[in-house]
ROPAKOL-437965 format. One record per atom (N, C-alpha, C, O): residue number from 1; residue in one letter; x, y, z. Coordinates in Angstrom, 1 decimal. Example, Ala and Ser with C-alpha at 12.3 -4.5 7.8 and 13.67 -1.06 7.14 Angstrom:
REM residues 2
+-----+----+--------+--------+--------+
!   i ! aa !   east !  north !     up !
+-----+----+--------+--------+--------+
!   1 !  A !   13.2 !   -5.7 !    7.8 !
!   1 !  A !   12.3 !   -4.5 !    7.8 !
!   1 !  A !   13.2 !   -3.3 !    7.8 !
!   1 !  A !   14.2 !   -3.3 !    8.5 !
!   2 !  S !   12.8 !   -2.2 !    7.1 !
!   2 !  S !   13.7 !   -1.1 !    7.1 !
!   2 !  S !   12.9 !    0.0 !    7.9 !
!   2 !  S !   13.4 !    1.1 !    8.0 !
+-----+----+--------+--------+--------+
REM end
This chain:
REM residues 81
+-----+----+--------+--------+--------+
!   i ! aa !   east !  north !     up !
+-----+----+--------+--------+--------+
!   1 !  M !   -9.3 !  -42.6 !  -76.5 !
!   1 !  M !  -10.0 !  -43.8 !  -76.1 !
!   1 !  M !  -11.1 !  -43.2 !  -75.1 !
!   1 !  M !  -10.8 !  -42.6 !  -74.1 !
!   2 !  N !  -12.4 !  -43.5 !  -75.4 !
!   2 !  N !  -13.5 !  -43.1 !  -74.6 !
!   2 !  N !  -13.9 !  -44.1 !  -73.5 !
!   2 !  N !  -14.4 !  -43.8 !  -72.5 !
!   3 !  K !  -13.7 !  -45.4 !  -73.8 !
!   3 !  K !  -14.1 !  -46.5 !  -72.9 !
!   3 !  K !  -12.9 !  -47.5 !  -72.9 !
!   3 !  K !  -12.1 !  -47.5 !  -73.8 !
!   4 !  Y !  -12.9 !  -48.2 !  -71.8 !
!   4 !  Y !  -11.9 !  -49.3 !  -71.7 !
!   4 !  Y !  -12.4 !  -50.5 !  -72.5 !
!   4 !  Y !  -13.6 !  -50.8 !  -72.5 !
!   5 !  D !  -11.5 !  -51.3 !  -73.1 !
!   5 !  D !  -11.9 !  -52.5 !  -73.8 !
!   5 !  D !  -12.4 !  -53.4 !  -72.7 !
!   5 !  D !  -11.8 !  -53.5 !  -71.6 !
!   6 !  P !  -13.5 !  -54.1 !  -72.9 !
!   6 !  P !  -14.1 !  -55.0 !  -71.9 !
!   6 !  P !  -13.2 !  -56.1 !  -71.4 !
!   6 !  P !  -13.4 !  -56.6 !  -70.3 !
!   7 !  V !  -12.2 !  -56.5 !  -72.2 !
!   7 !  V !  -11.3 !  -57.6 !  -71.8 !
!   7 !  V !  -10.0 !  -57.0 !  -71.2 !
!   7 !  V !   -9.2 !  -57.8 !  -70.7 !
!   8 !  M !   -9.9 !  -55.7 !  -71.2 !
!   8 !  M !   -8.7 !  -55.0 !  -70.6 !
!   8 !  M !   -8.7 !  -55.2 !  -69.1 !
!   8 !  M !   -9.8 !  -54.9 !  -68.4 !
!   9 !  A !   -7.6 !  -55.6 !  -68.5 !
!   9 !  A !   -7.6 !  -55.6 !  -67.0 !
!   9 !  A !   -7.4 !  -54.2 !  -66.5 !
!   9 !  A !   -6.5 !  -53.4 !  -67.0 !
!  10 !  V !   -8.3 !  -53.8 !  -65.6 !
!  10 !  V !   -8.2 !  -52.4 !  -65.0 !
!  10 !  V !   -8.2 !  -52.6 !  -63.5 !
!  10 !  V !   -8.6 !  -53.5 !  -62.9 !
!  11 !  E !   -7.6 !  -51.5 !  -62.9 !
!  11 !  E !   -7.5 !  -51.5 !  -61.5 !
!  11 !  E !   -8.1 !  -50.1 !  -61.1 !
!  11 !  E !   -7.7 !  -49.1 !  -61.6 !
!  12 !  R !   -9.0 !  -50.2 !  -60.1 !
!  12 !  R !   -9.6 !  -48.9 !  -59.6 !
!  12 !  R !   -8.6 !  -48.3 !  -58.6 !
!  12 !  R !   -8.2 !  -49.0 !  -57.7 !
!  13 !  V !   -8.3 !  -47.1 !  -58.8 !
!  13 !  V !   -7.5 !  -46.3 !  -57.8 !
!  13 !  V !   -8.2 !  -45.1 !  -57.4 !
!  13 !  V !   -9.1 !  -44.6 !  -58.1 !
!  14 !  T !   -7.8 !  -44.6 !  -56.2 !
!  14 !  T !   -8.4 !  -43.3 !  -55.7 !
!  14 !  T !   -7.3 !  -42.3 !  -55.7 !
!  14 !  T !   -6.2 !  -42.6 !  -55.2 !
!  15 !  V !   -7.5 !  -41.1 !  -56.2 !
!  15 !  V !   -6.6 !  -40.1 !  -56.2 !
!  15 !  V !   -7.2 !  -38.8 !  -55.6 !
!  15 !  V !   -8.4 !  -38.7 !  -55.6 !
!  16 !  S !   -6.4 !  -38.0 !  -55.0 !
!  16 !  S !   -6.8 !  -36.7 !  -54.4 !
!  16 !  S !   -6.1 !  -35.6 !  -55.2 !
!  16 !  S !   -4.9 !  -35.6 !  -55.4 !
!  17 !  L !   -6.9 !  -34.6 !  -55.6 !
!  17 !  L !   -6.4 !  -33.5 !  -56.3 !
!  17 !  L !   -6.9 !  -32.2 !  -55.7 !
!  17 !  L !   -8.0 !  -32.2 !  -55.0 !
!  18 !  E !   -6.2 !  -31.2 !  -55.8 !
!  18 !  E !   -6.7 !  -29.9 !  -55.4 !
!  18 !  E !   -8.0 !  -29.6 !  -56.1 !
!  18 !  E !   -8.1 !  -30.0 !  -57.3 !
!  19 !  A !   -8.9 !  -28.9 !  -55.5 !
!  19 !  A !  -10.2 !  -28.7 !  -56.0 !
!  19 !  A !  -10.2 !  -28.0 !  -57.4 !
!  19 !  A !  -10.9 !  -28.4 !  -58.3 !
!  20 !  E !   -9.4 !  -27.0 !  -57.5 !
!  20 !  E !   -9.3 !  -26.3 !  -58.8 !
!  20 !  E !   -8.7 !  -27.2 !  -59.9 !
!  20 !  E !   -9.1 !  -27.1 !  -61.0 !
!  21 !  L !   -7.7 !  -28.0 !  -59.5 !
!  21 !  L !   -7.1 !  -28.9 !  -60.5 !
!  21 !  L !   -8.1 !  -29.9 !  -60.9 !
!  21 !  L !   -8.2 !  -30.2 !  -62.1 !
!  22 !  A !   -8.9 !  -30.5 !  -60.0 !
!  22 !  A !   -9.9 !  -31.5 !  -60.3 !
!  22 !  A !  -10.9 !  -30.9 !  -61.3 !
!  22 !  A !  -11.3 !  -31.6 !  -62.2 !
!  23 !  E !  -11.3 !  -29.7 !  -61.0 !
!  23 !  E !  -12.3 !  -29.1 !  -61.9 !
!  23 !  E !  -11.7 !  -28.9 !  -63.3 !
!  23 !  E !  -12.4 !  -29.1 !  -64.3 !
!  24 !  A !  -10.5 !  -28.4 !  -63.4 !
!  24 !  A !   -9.8 !  -28.2 !  -64.7 !
!  24 !  A !   -9.7 !  -29.5 !  -65.4 !
!  24 !  A !   -9.9 !  -29.6 !  -66.7 !
!  25 !  V !   -9.4 !  -30.6 !  -64.7 !
!  25 !  V !   -9.2 !  -31.9 !  -65.4 !
!  25 !  V !  -10.6 !  -32.4 !  -65.9 !
!  25 !  V !  -10.7 !  -32.9 !  -67.0 !
!  26 !  R !  -11.6 !  -32.2 !  -65.1 !
!  26 !  R !  -13.0 !  -32.6 !  -65.5 !
!  26 !  R !  -13.4 !  -31.8 !  -66.8 !
!  26 !  R !  -13.9 !  -32.4 !  -67.8 !
!  27 !  E !  -13.1 !  -30.5 !  -66.8 !
!  27 !  E !  -13.4 !  -29.7 !  -68.0 !
!  27 !  E !  -12.6 !  -30.1 !  -69.2 !
!  27 !  E !  -13.2 !  -30.2 !  -70.3 !
!  28 !  A !  -11.4 !  -30.4 !  -69.0 !
!  28 !  A !  -10.5 !  -30.9 !  -70.1 !
!  28 !  A !  -11.0 !  -32.2 !  -70.7 !
!  28 !  A !  -11.0 !  -32.4 !  -71.9 !
!  29 !  A !  -11.3 !  -33.1 !  -69.8 !
!  29 !  A !  -11.8 !  -34.4 !  -70.2 !
!  29 !  A !  -13.1 !  -34.3 !  -71.0 !
!  29 !  A !  -13.3 !  -34.9 !  -72.1 !
!  30 !  E !  -14.0 !  -33.4 !  -70.5 !
!  30 !  E !  -15.3 !  -33.2 !  -71.3 !
!  30 !  E !  -15.0 !  -32.6 !  -72.6 !
!  30 !  E !  -15.6 !  -32.9 !  -73.6 !
!  31 !  A !  -14.1 !  -31.6 !  -72.7 !
!  31 !  A !  -13.7 !  -30.9 !  -73.9 !
!  31 !  A !  -13.1 !  -31.9 !  -74.9 !
!  31 !  A !  -13.3 !  -31.7 !  -76.1 !
!  32 !  D !  -12.4 !  -32.9 !  -74.4 !
!  32 !  D !  -11.8 !  -33.9 !  -75.3 !
!  32 !  D !  -12.7 !  -35.1 !  -75.5 !
!  32 !  D !  -12.3 !  -36.1 !  -76.2 !
!  33 !  A !  -13.9 !  -35.0 !  -75.1 !
!  33 !  A !  -14.9 !  -36.1 !  -75.2 !
!  33 !  A !  -14.4 !  -37.4 !  -74.7 !
!  33 !  A !  -14.6 !  -38.5 !  -75.3 !
!  34 !  Q !  -13.8 !  -37.3 !  -73.5 !
!  34 !  Q !  -13.3 !  -38.5 !  -72.8 !
!  34 !  Q !  -13.9 !  -38.6 !  -71.4 !
!  34 !  Q !  -14.3 !  -37.5 !  -70.8 !
!  35 !  N !  -14.0 !  -39.8 !  -70.9 !
!  35 !  N !  -14.4 !  -39.8 !  -69.5 !
!  35 !  N !  -13.2 !  -39.5 !  -68.6 !
!  35 !  N !  -12.0 !  -39.6 !  -69.1 !
!  36 !  L !  -13.4 !  -39.2 !  -67.4 !
!  36 !  L !  -12.3 !  -38.8 !  -66.5 !
!  36 !  L !  -11.2 !  -39.8 !  -66.4 !
!  36 !  L !  -10.0 !  -39.5 !  -66.5 !
!  37 !  S !  -11.6 !  -41.1 !  -66.3 !
!  37 !  S !  -10.6 !  -42.1 !  -66.2 !
!  37 !  S !   -9.7 !  -42.2 !  -67.4 !
!  37 !  S !   -8.5 !  -42.4 !  -67.3 !
!  38 !  A !  -10.3 !  -42.2 !  -68.6 !
!  38 !  A !   -9.5 !  -42.3 !  -69.8 !
!  38 !  A !   -8.6 !  -41.1 !  -70.0 !
!  38 !  A !   -7.5 !  -41.2 !  -70.4 !
!  39 !  W !   -9.1 !  -39.9 !  -69.6 !
!  39 !  W !   -8.3 !  -38.7 !  -69.7 !
!  39 !  W !   -7.1 !  -38.8 !  -68.8 !
!  39 !  W !   -5.9 !  -38.5 !  -69.2 !
!  40 !  L !   -7.3 !  -39.2 !  -67.6 !
!  40 !  L !   -6.2 !  -39.3 !  -66.6 !
!  40 !  L !   -5.2 !  -40.4 !  -67.0 !
!  40 !  L !   -4.0 !  -40.3 !  -66.9 !
!  41 !  A !   -5.7 !  -41.5 !  -67.6 !
!  41 !  A !   -4.9 !  -42.6 !  -68.1 !
!  41 !  A !   -4.0 !  -42.1 !  -69.2 !
!  41 !  A !   -2.8 !  -42.4 !  -69.2 !
!  42 !  D !   -4.5 !  -41.3 !  -70.1 !
!  42 !  D !   -3.8 !  -40.8 !  -71.2 !
!  42 !  D !   -2.7 !  -39.8 !  -70.7 !
!  42 !  D !   -1.5 !  -39.9 !  -71.1 !
!  43 !  A !   -3.0 !  -39.0 !  -69.7 !
!  43 !  A !   -2.0 !  -38.1 !  -69.1 !
!  43 !  A !   -0.9 !  -38.9 !  -68.4 !
!  43 !  A !    0.3 !  -38.5 !  -68.5 !
!  44 !  A !   -1.3 !  -40.0 !  -67.8 !
!  44 !  A !   -0.2 !  -40.8 !  -67.1 !
!  44 !  A !    0.7 !  -41.4 !  -68.1 !
!  44 !  A !    1.9 !  -41.5 !  -68.0 !
!  45 !  R !    0.1 !  -41.9 !  -69.3 !
!  45 !  R !    0.9 !  -42.5 !  -70.3 !
!  45 !  R !    1.9 !  -41.5 !  -70.9 !
!  45 !  R !    3.0 !  -41.8 !  -71.1 !
!  46 !  R !    1.4 !  -40.3 !  -71.1 !
!  46 !  R !    2.3 !  -39.3 !  -71.7 !
!  46 !  R !    3.4 !  -38.9 !  -70.7 !
!  46 !  R !    4.5 !  -38.7 !  -71.1 !
!  47 !  R !    3.1 !  -38.9 !  -69.4 !
!  47 !  R !    4.1 !  -38.6 !  -68.4 !
!  47 !  R !    5.2 !  -39.7 !  -68.4 !
!  47 !  R !    6.4 !  -39.4 !  -68.3 !
!  48 !  L !    4.7 !  -40.9 !  -68.4 !
!  48 !  L !    5.7 !  -42.1 !  -68.5 !
!  48 !  L !    6.5 !  -42.0 !  -69.7 !
!  48 !  L !    7.7 !  -42.3 !  -69.7 !
!  49 !  A !    5.9 !  -41.7 !  -70.9 !
!  49 !  A !    6.7 !  -41.6 !  -72.1 !
!  49 !  A !    7.8 !  -40.5 !  -72.0 !
!  49 !  A !    8.9 !  -40.7 !  -72.5 !
!  50 !  S !    7.4 !  -39.4 !  -71.4 !
!  50 !  S !    8.4 !  -38.3 !  -71.2 !
!  50 !  S !    9.5 !  -38.7 !  -70.3 !
!  50 !  S !   10.7 !  -38.4 !  -70.6 !
!  51 !  R !    9.2 !  -39.5 !  -69.3 !
!  51 !  R !   10.3 !  -40.0 !  -68.4 !
!  51 !  R !   11.2 !  -40.9 !  -69.2 !
!  51 !  R !   12.4 !  -40.9 !  -69.0 !
!  52 !  G !   10.7 !  -41.8 !  -70.1 !
!  52 !  G !   11.5 !  -42.7 !  -70.9 !
!  52 !  G !   12.4 !  -41.9 !  -71.8 !
!  52 !  G !   13.5 !  -42.2 !  -72.0 !
!  53 !  L !   11.8 !  -40.8 !  -72.4 !
!  53 !  L !   12.6 !  -39.9 !  -73.3 !
!  53 !  L !   13.7 !  -39.3 !  -72.5 !
!  53 !  L !   14.8 !  -39.2 !  -73.0 !
!  54 !  R !   13.4 !  -38.8 !  -71.3 !
!  54 !  R !   14.4 !  -38.2 !  -70.5 !
!  54 !  R !   15.6 !  -39.1 !  -70.3 !
!  54 !  R !   16.8 !  -38.8 !  -70.3 !
!  55 !  D !   15.3 !  -40.4 !  -70.0 !
!  55 !  D !   16.3 !  -41.4 !  -69.8 !
!  55 !  D !   17.2 !  -41.6 !  -71.0 !
!  55 !  D !   18.4 !  -41.8 !  -70.9 !
!  56 !  V !   16.5 !  -41.7 !  -72.2 !
!  56 !  V !   17.2 !  -41.9 !  -73.5 !
!  56 !  V !   18.2 !  -40.7 !  -73.7 !
!  56 !  V !   19.3 !  -40.9 !  -74.1 !
!  57 !  L !   17.7 !  -39.5 !  -73.5 !
!  57 !  L !   18.5 !  -38.3 !  -73.7 !
!  57 !  L !   19.7 !  -38.3 !  -72.7 !
!  57 !  L !   20.8 !  -37.9 !  -73.1 !
!  58 !  A !   19.5 !  -38.7 !  -71.5 !
!  58 !  A !   20.6 !  -38.8 !  -70.6 !
!  58 !  A !   21.7 !  -39.7 !  -71.0 !
!  58 !  A !   22.9 !  -39.4 !  -70.9 !
!  59 !  V !   21.3 !  -40.9 !  -71.5 !
!  59 !  V !   22.3 !  -41.9 !  -72.0 !
!  59 !  V !   23.0 !  -41.3 !  -73.2 !
!  59 !  V !   24.2 !  -41.4 !  -73.3 !
!  60 !  W !   22.3 !  -40.6 !  -74.1 !
!  60 !  W !   22.9 !  -40.0 !  -75.3 !
!  60 !  W !   23.9 !  -39.0 !  -74.9 !
!  60 !  W !   25.1 !  -38.9 !  -75.4 !
!  61 !  E !   23.5 !  -38.1 !  -73.9 !
!  61 !  E !   24.5 !  -37.0 !  -73.5 !
!  61 !  E !   25.7 !  -37.6 !  -72.8 !
!  61 !  E !   26.8 !  -37.1 !  -72.9 !
!  62 !  A !   25.5 !  -38.7 !  -72.1 !
!  62 !  A !   26.6 !  -39.4 !  -71.4 !
!  62 !  A !   27.6 !  -39.9 !  -72.4 !
!  62 !  A !   28.8 !  -39.9 !  -72.1 !
!  63 !  E !   27.1 !  -40.3 !  -73.5 !
!  63 !  E !   28.0 !  -40.9 !  -74.6 !
!  63 !  E !   28.6 !  -39.8 !  -75.5 !
!  63 !  E !   29.7 !  -39.9 !  -75.9 !
!  64 !  H !   27.8 !  -38.7 !  -75.7 !
!  64 !  H !   28.2 !  -37.7 !  -76.7 !
!  64 !  H !   28.4 !  -36.3 !  -76.2 !
!  64 !  H !   28.8 !  -35.4 !  -77.0 !
!  65 !  G !   28.2 !  -36.1 !  -74.9 !
!  65 !  G !   28.3 !  -34.8 !  -74.4 !
!  65 !  G !   27.0 !  -34.0 !  -74.4 !
!  65 !  G !   26.0 !  -34.4 !  -75.1 !
!  66 !  P !   26.9 !  -32.9 !  -73.7 !
!  66 !  P !   25.7 !  -32.2 !  -73.7 !
!  66 !  P !   25.3 !  -31.6 !  -75.0 !
!  66 !  P !   26.1 !  -31.4 !  -75.9 !
!  67 !  F !   23.9 !  -31.4 !  -75.2 !
!  67 !  F !   23.4 !  -30.8 !  -76.4 !
!  67 !  F !   23.9 !  -29.4 !  -76.5 !
!  67 !  F !   23.9 !  -28.7 !  -75.4 !
!  68 !  S !   24.2 !  -28.9 !  -77.7 !
!  68 !  S !   24.6 !  -27.5 !  -77.8 !
!  68 !  S !   23.3 !  -26.6 !  -77.8 !
!  68 !  S !   22.2 !  -27.1 !  -78.0 !
!  69 !  E !   23.5 !  -25.3 !  -77.7 !
!  69 !  E !   22.3 !  -24.4 !  -77.7 !
!  69 !  E !   21.7 !  -24.5 !  -79.1 !
!  69 !  E !   20.4 !  -24.4 !  -79.2 !
!  70 !  D !   22.4 !  -24.6 !  -80.2 !
!  70 !  D !   21.9 !  -24.7 !  -81.5 !
!  70 !  D !   21.0 !  -26.0 !  -81.6 !
!  70 !  D !   19.9 !  -26.0 !  -82.2 !
!  71 !  E !   21.5 !  -27.1 !  -81.1 !
!  71 !  E !   20.7 !  -28.4 !  -81.1 !
!  71 !  E !   19.4 !  -28.2 !  -80.4 !
!  71 !  E !   18.4 !  -28.7 !  -80.8 !
!  72 !  L !   19.5 !  -27.6 !  -79.2 !
!  72 !  L !   18.3 !  -27.4 !  -78.4 !
!  72 !  L !   17.3 !  -26.5 !  -79.1 !
!  72 !  L !   16.1 !  -26.8 !  -79.0 !
!  73 !  A !   17.8 !  -25.4 !  -79.7 !
!  73 !  A !   16.9 !  -24.5 !  -80.4 !
!  73 !  A !   16.2 !  -25.2 !  -81.6 !
!  73 !  A !   15.1 !  -25.0 !  -81.8 !
!  74 !  A !   17.0 !  -26.1 !  -82.3 !
!  74 !  A !   16.4 !  -26.8 !  -83.4 !
!  74 !  A !   15.3 !  -27.8 !  -82.9 !
!  74 !  A !   14.3 !  -27.9 !  -83.6 !
!  75 !  A !   15.6 !  -28.4 !  -81.8 !
!  75 !  A !   14.6 !  -29.4 !  -81.2 !
!  75 !  A !   13.3 !  -28.6 !  -80.8 !
!  75 !  A !   12.2 !  -29.1 !  -81.0 !
!  76 !  R !   13.5 !  -27.5 !  -80.2 !
!  76 !  R !   12.3 !  -26.7 !  -79.7 !
!  76 !  R !   11.5 !  -26.2 !  -81.0 !
!  76 !  R !   10.3 !  -26.2 !  -80.9 !
!  77 !  A !   12.2 !  -25.8 !  -82.0 !
!  77 !  A !   11.5 !  -25.4 !  -83.2 !
!  77 !  A !   10.7 !  -26.5 !  -83.8 !
!  77 !  A !    9.6 !  -26.3 !  -84.3 !
!  78 !  R !   11.3 !  -27.7 !  -83.8 !
!  78 !  R !   10.5 !  -28.9 !  -84.4 !
!  78 !  R !    9.3 !  -29.2 !  -83.5 !
!  78 !  R !    8.3 !  -29.6 !  -84.1 !
!  79 !  L !    9.4 !  -29.0 !  -82.2 !
!  79 !  L !    8.3 !  -29.4 !  -81.3 !
!  79 !  L !    7.2 !  -28.4 !  -81.5 !
!  79 !  L !    6.0 !  -28.7 !  -81.3 !
!  80 !  E !    7.5 !  -27.1 !  -81.9 !
!  80 !  E !    6.5 !  -26.1 !  -82.1 !
!  80 !  E !    5.7 !  -26.3 !  -83.3 !
!  80 !  E !    4.6 !  -25.6 !  -83.5 !
!  81 !  T !    6.1 !  -27.1 !  -84.3 !
!  81 !  T !    5.4 !  -27.2 !  -85.6 !
!  81 !  T !    4.6 !  -28.5 !  -85.6 !
!  81 !  T !    3.9 !  -28.8 !  -86.5 !
+-----+----+--------+--------+--------+
REM end
């Protein structure tokens, strides 16, 4: 997403980043052909999705026990492809 939908409710926020991180984020947004706000919003969505997945996995492990090393290796292999 390069621009926000004109009817989308948005809220302006101010964030502070280490200078080197801010520069890296600007460069990544430019490389991805996104404005900084859209790039950071996408990063935030991905982080929230990861948290949701973590919660789902915790519930599964509570019901079925911890994942085995073989299961973890298979999951890592699928993520690499």
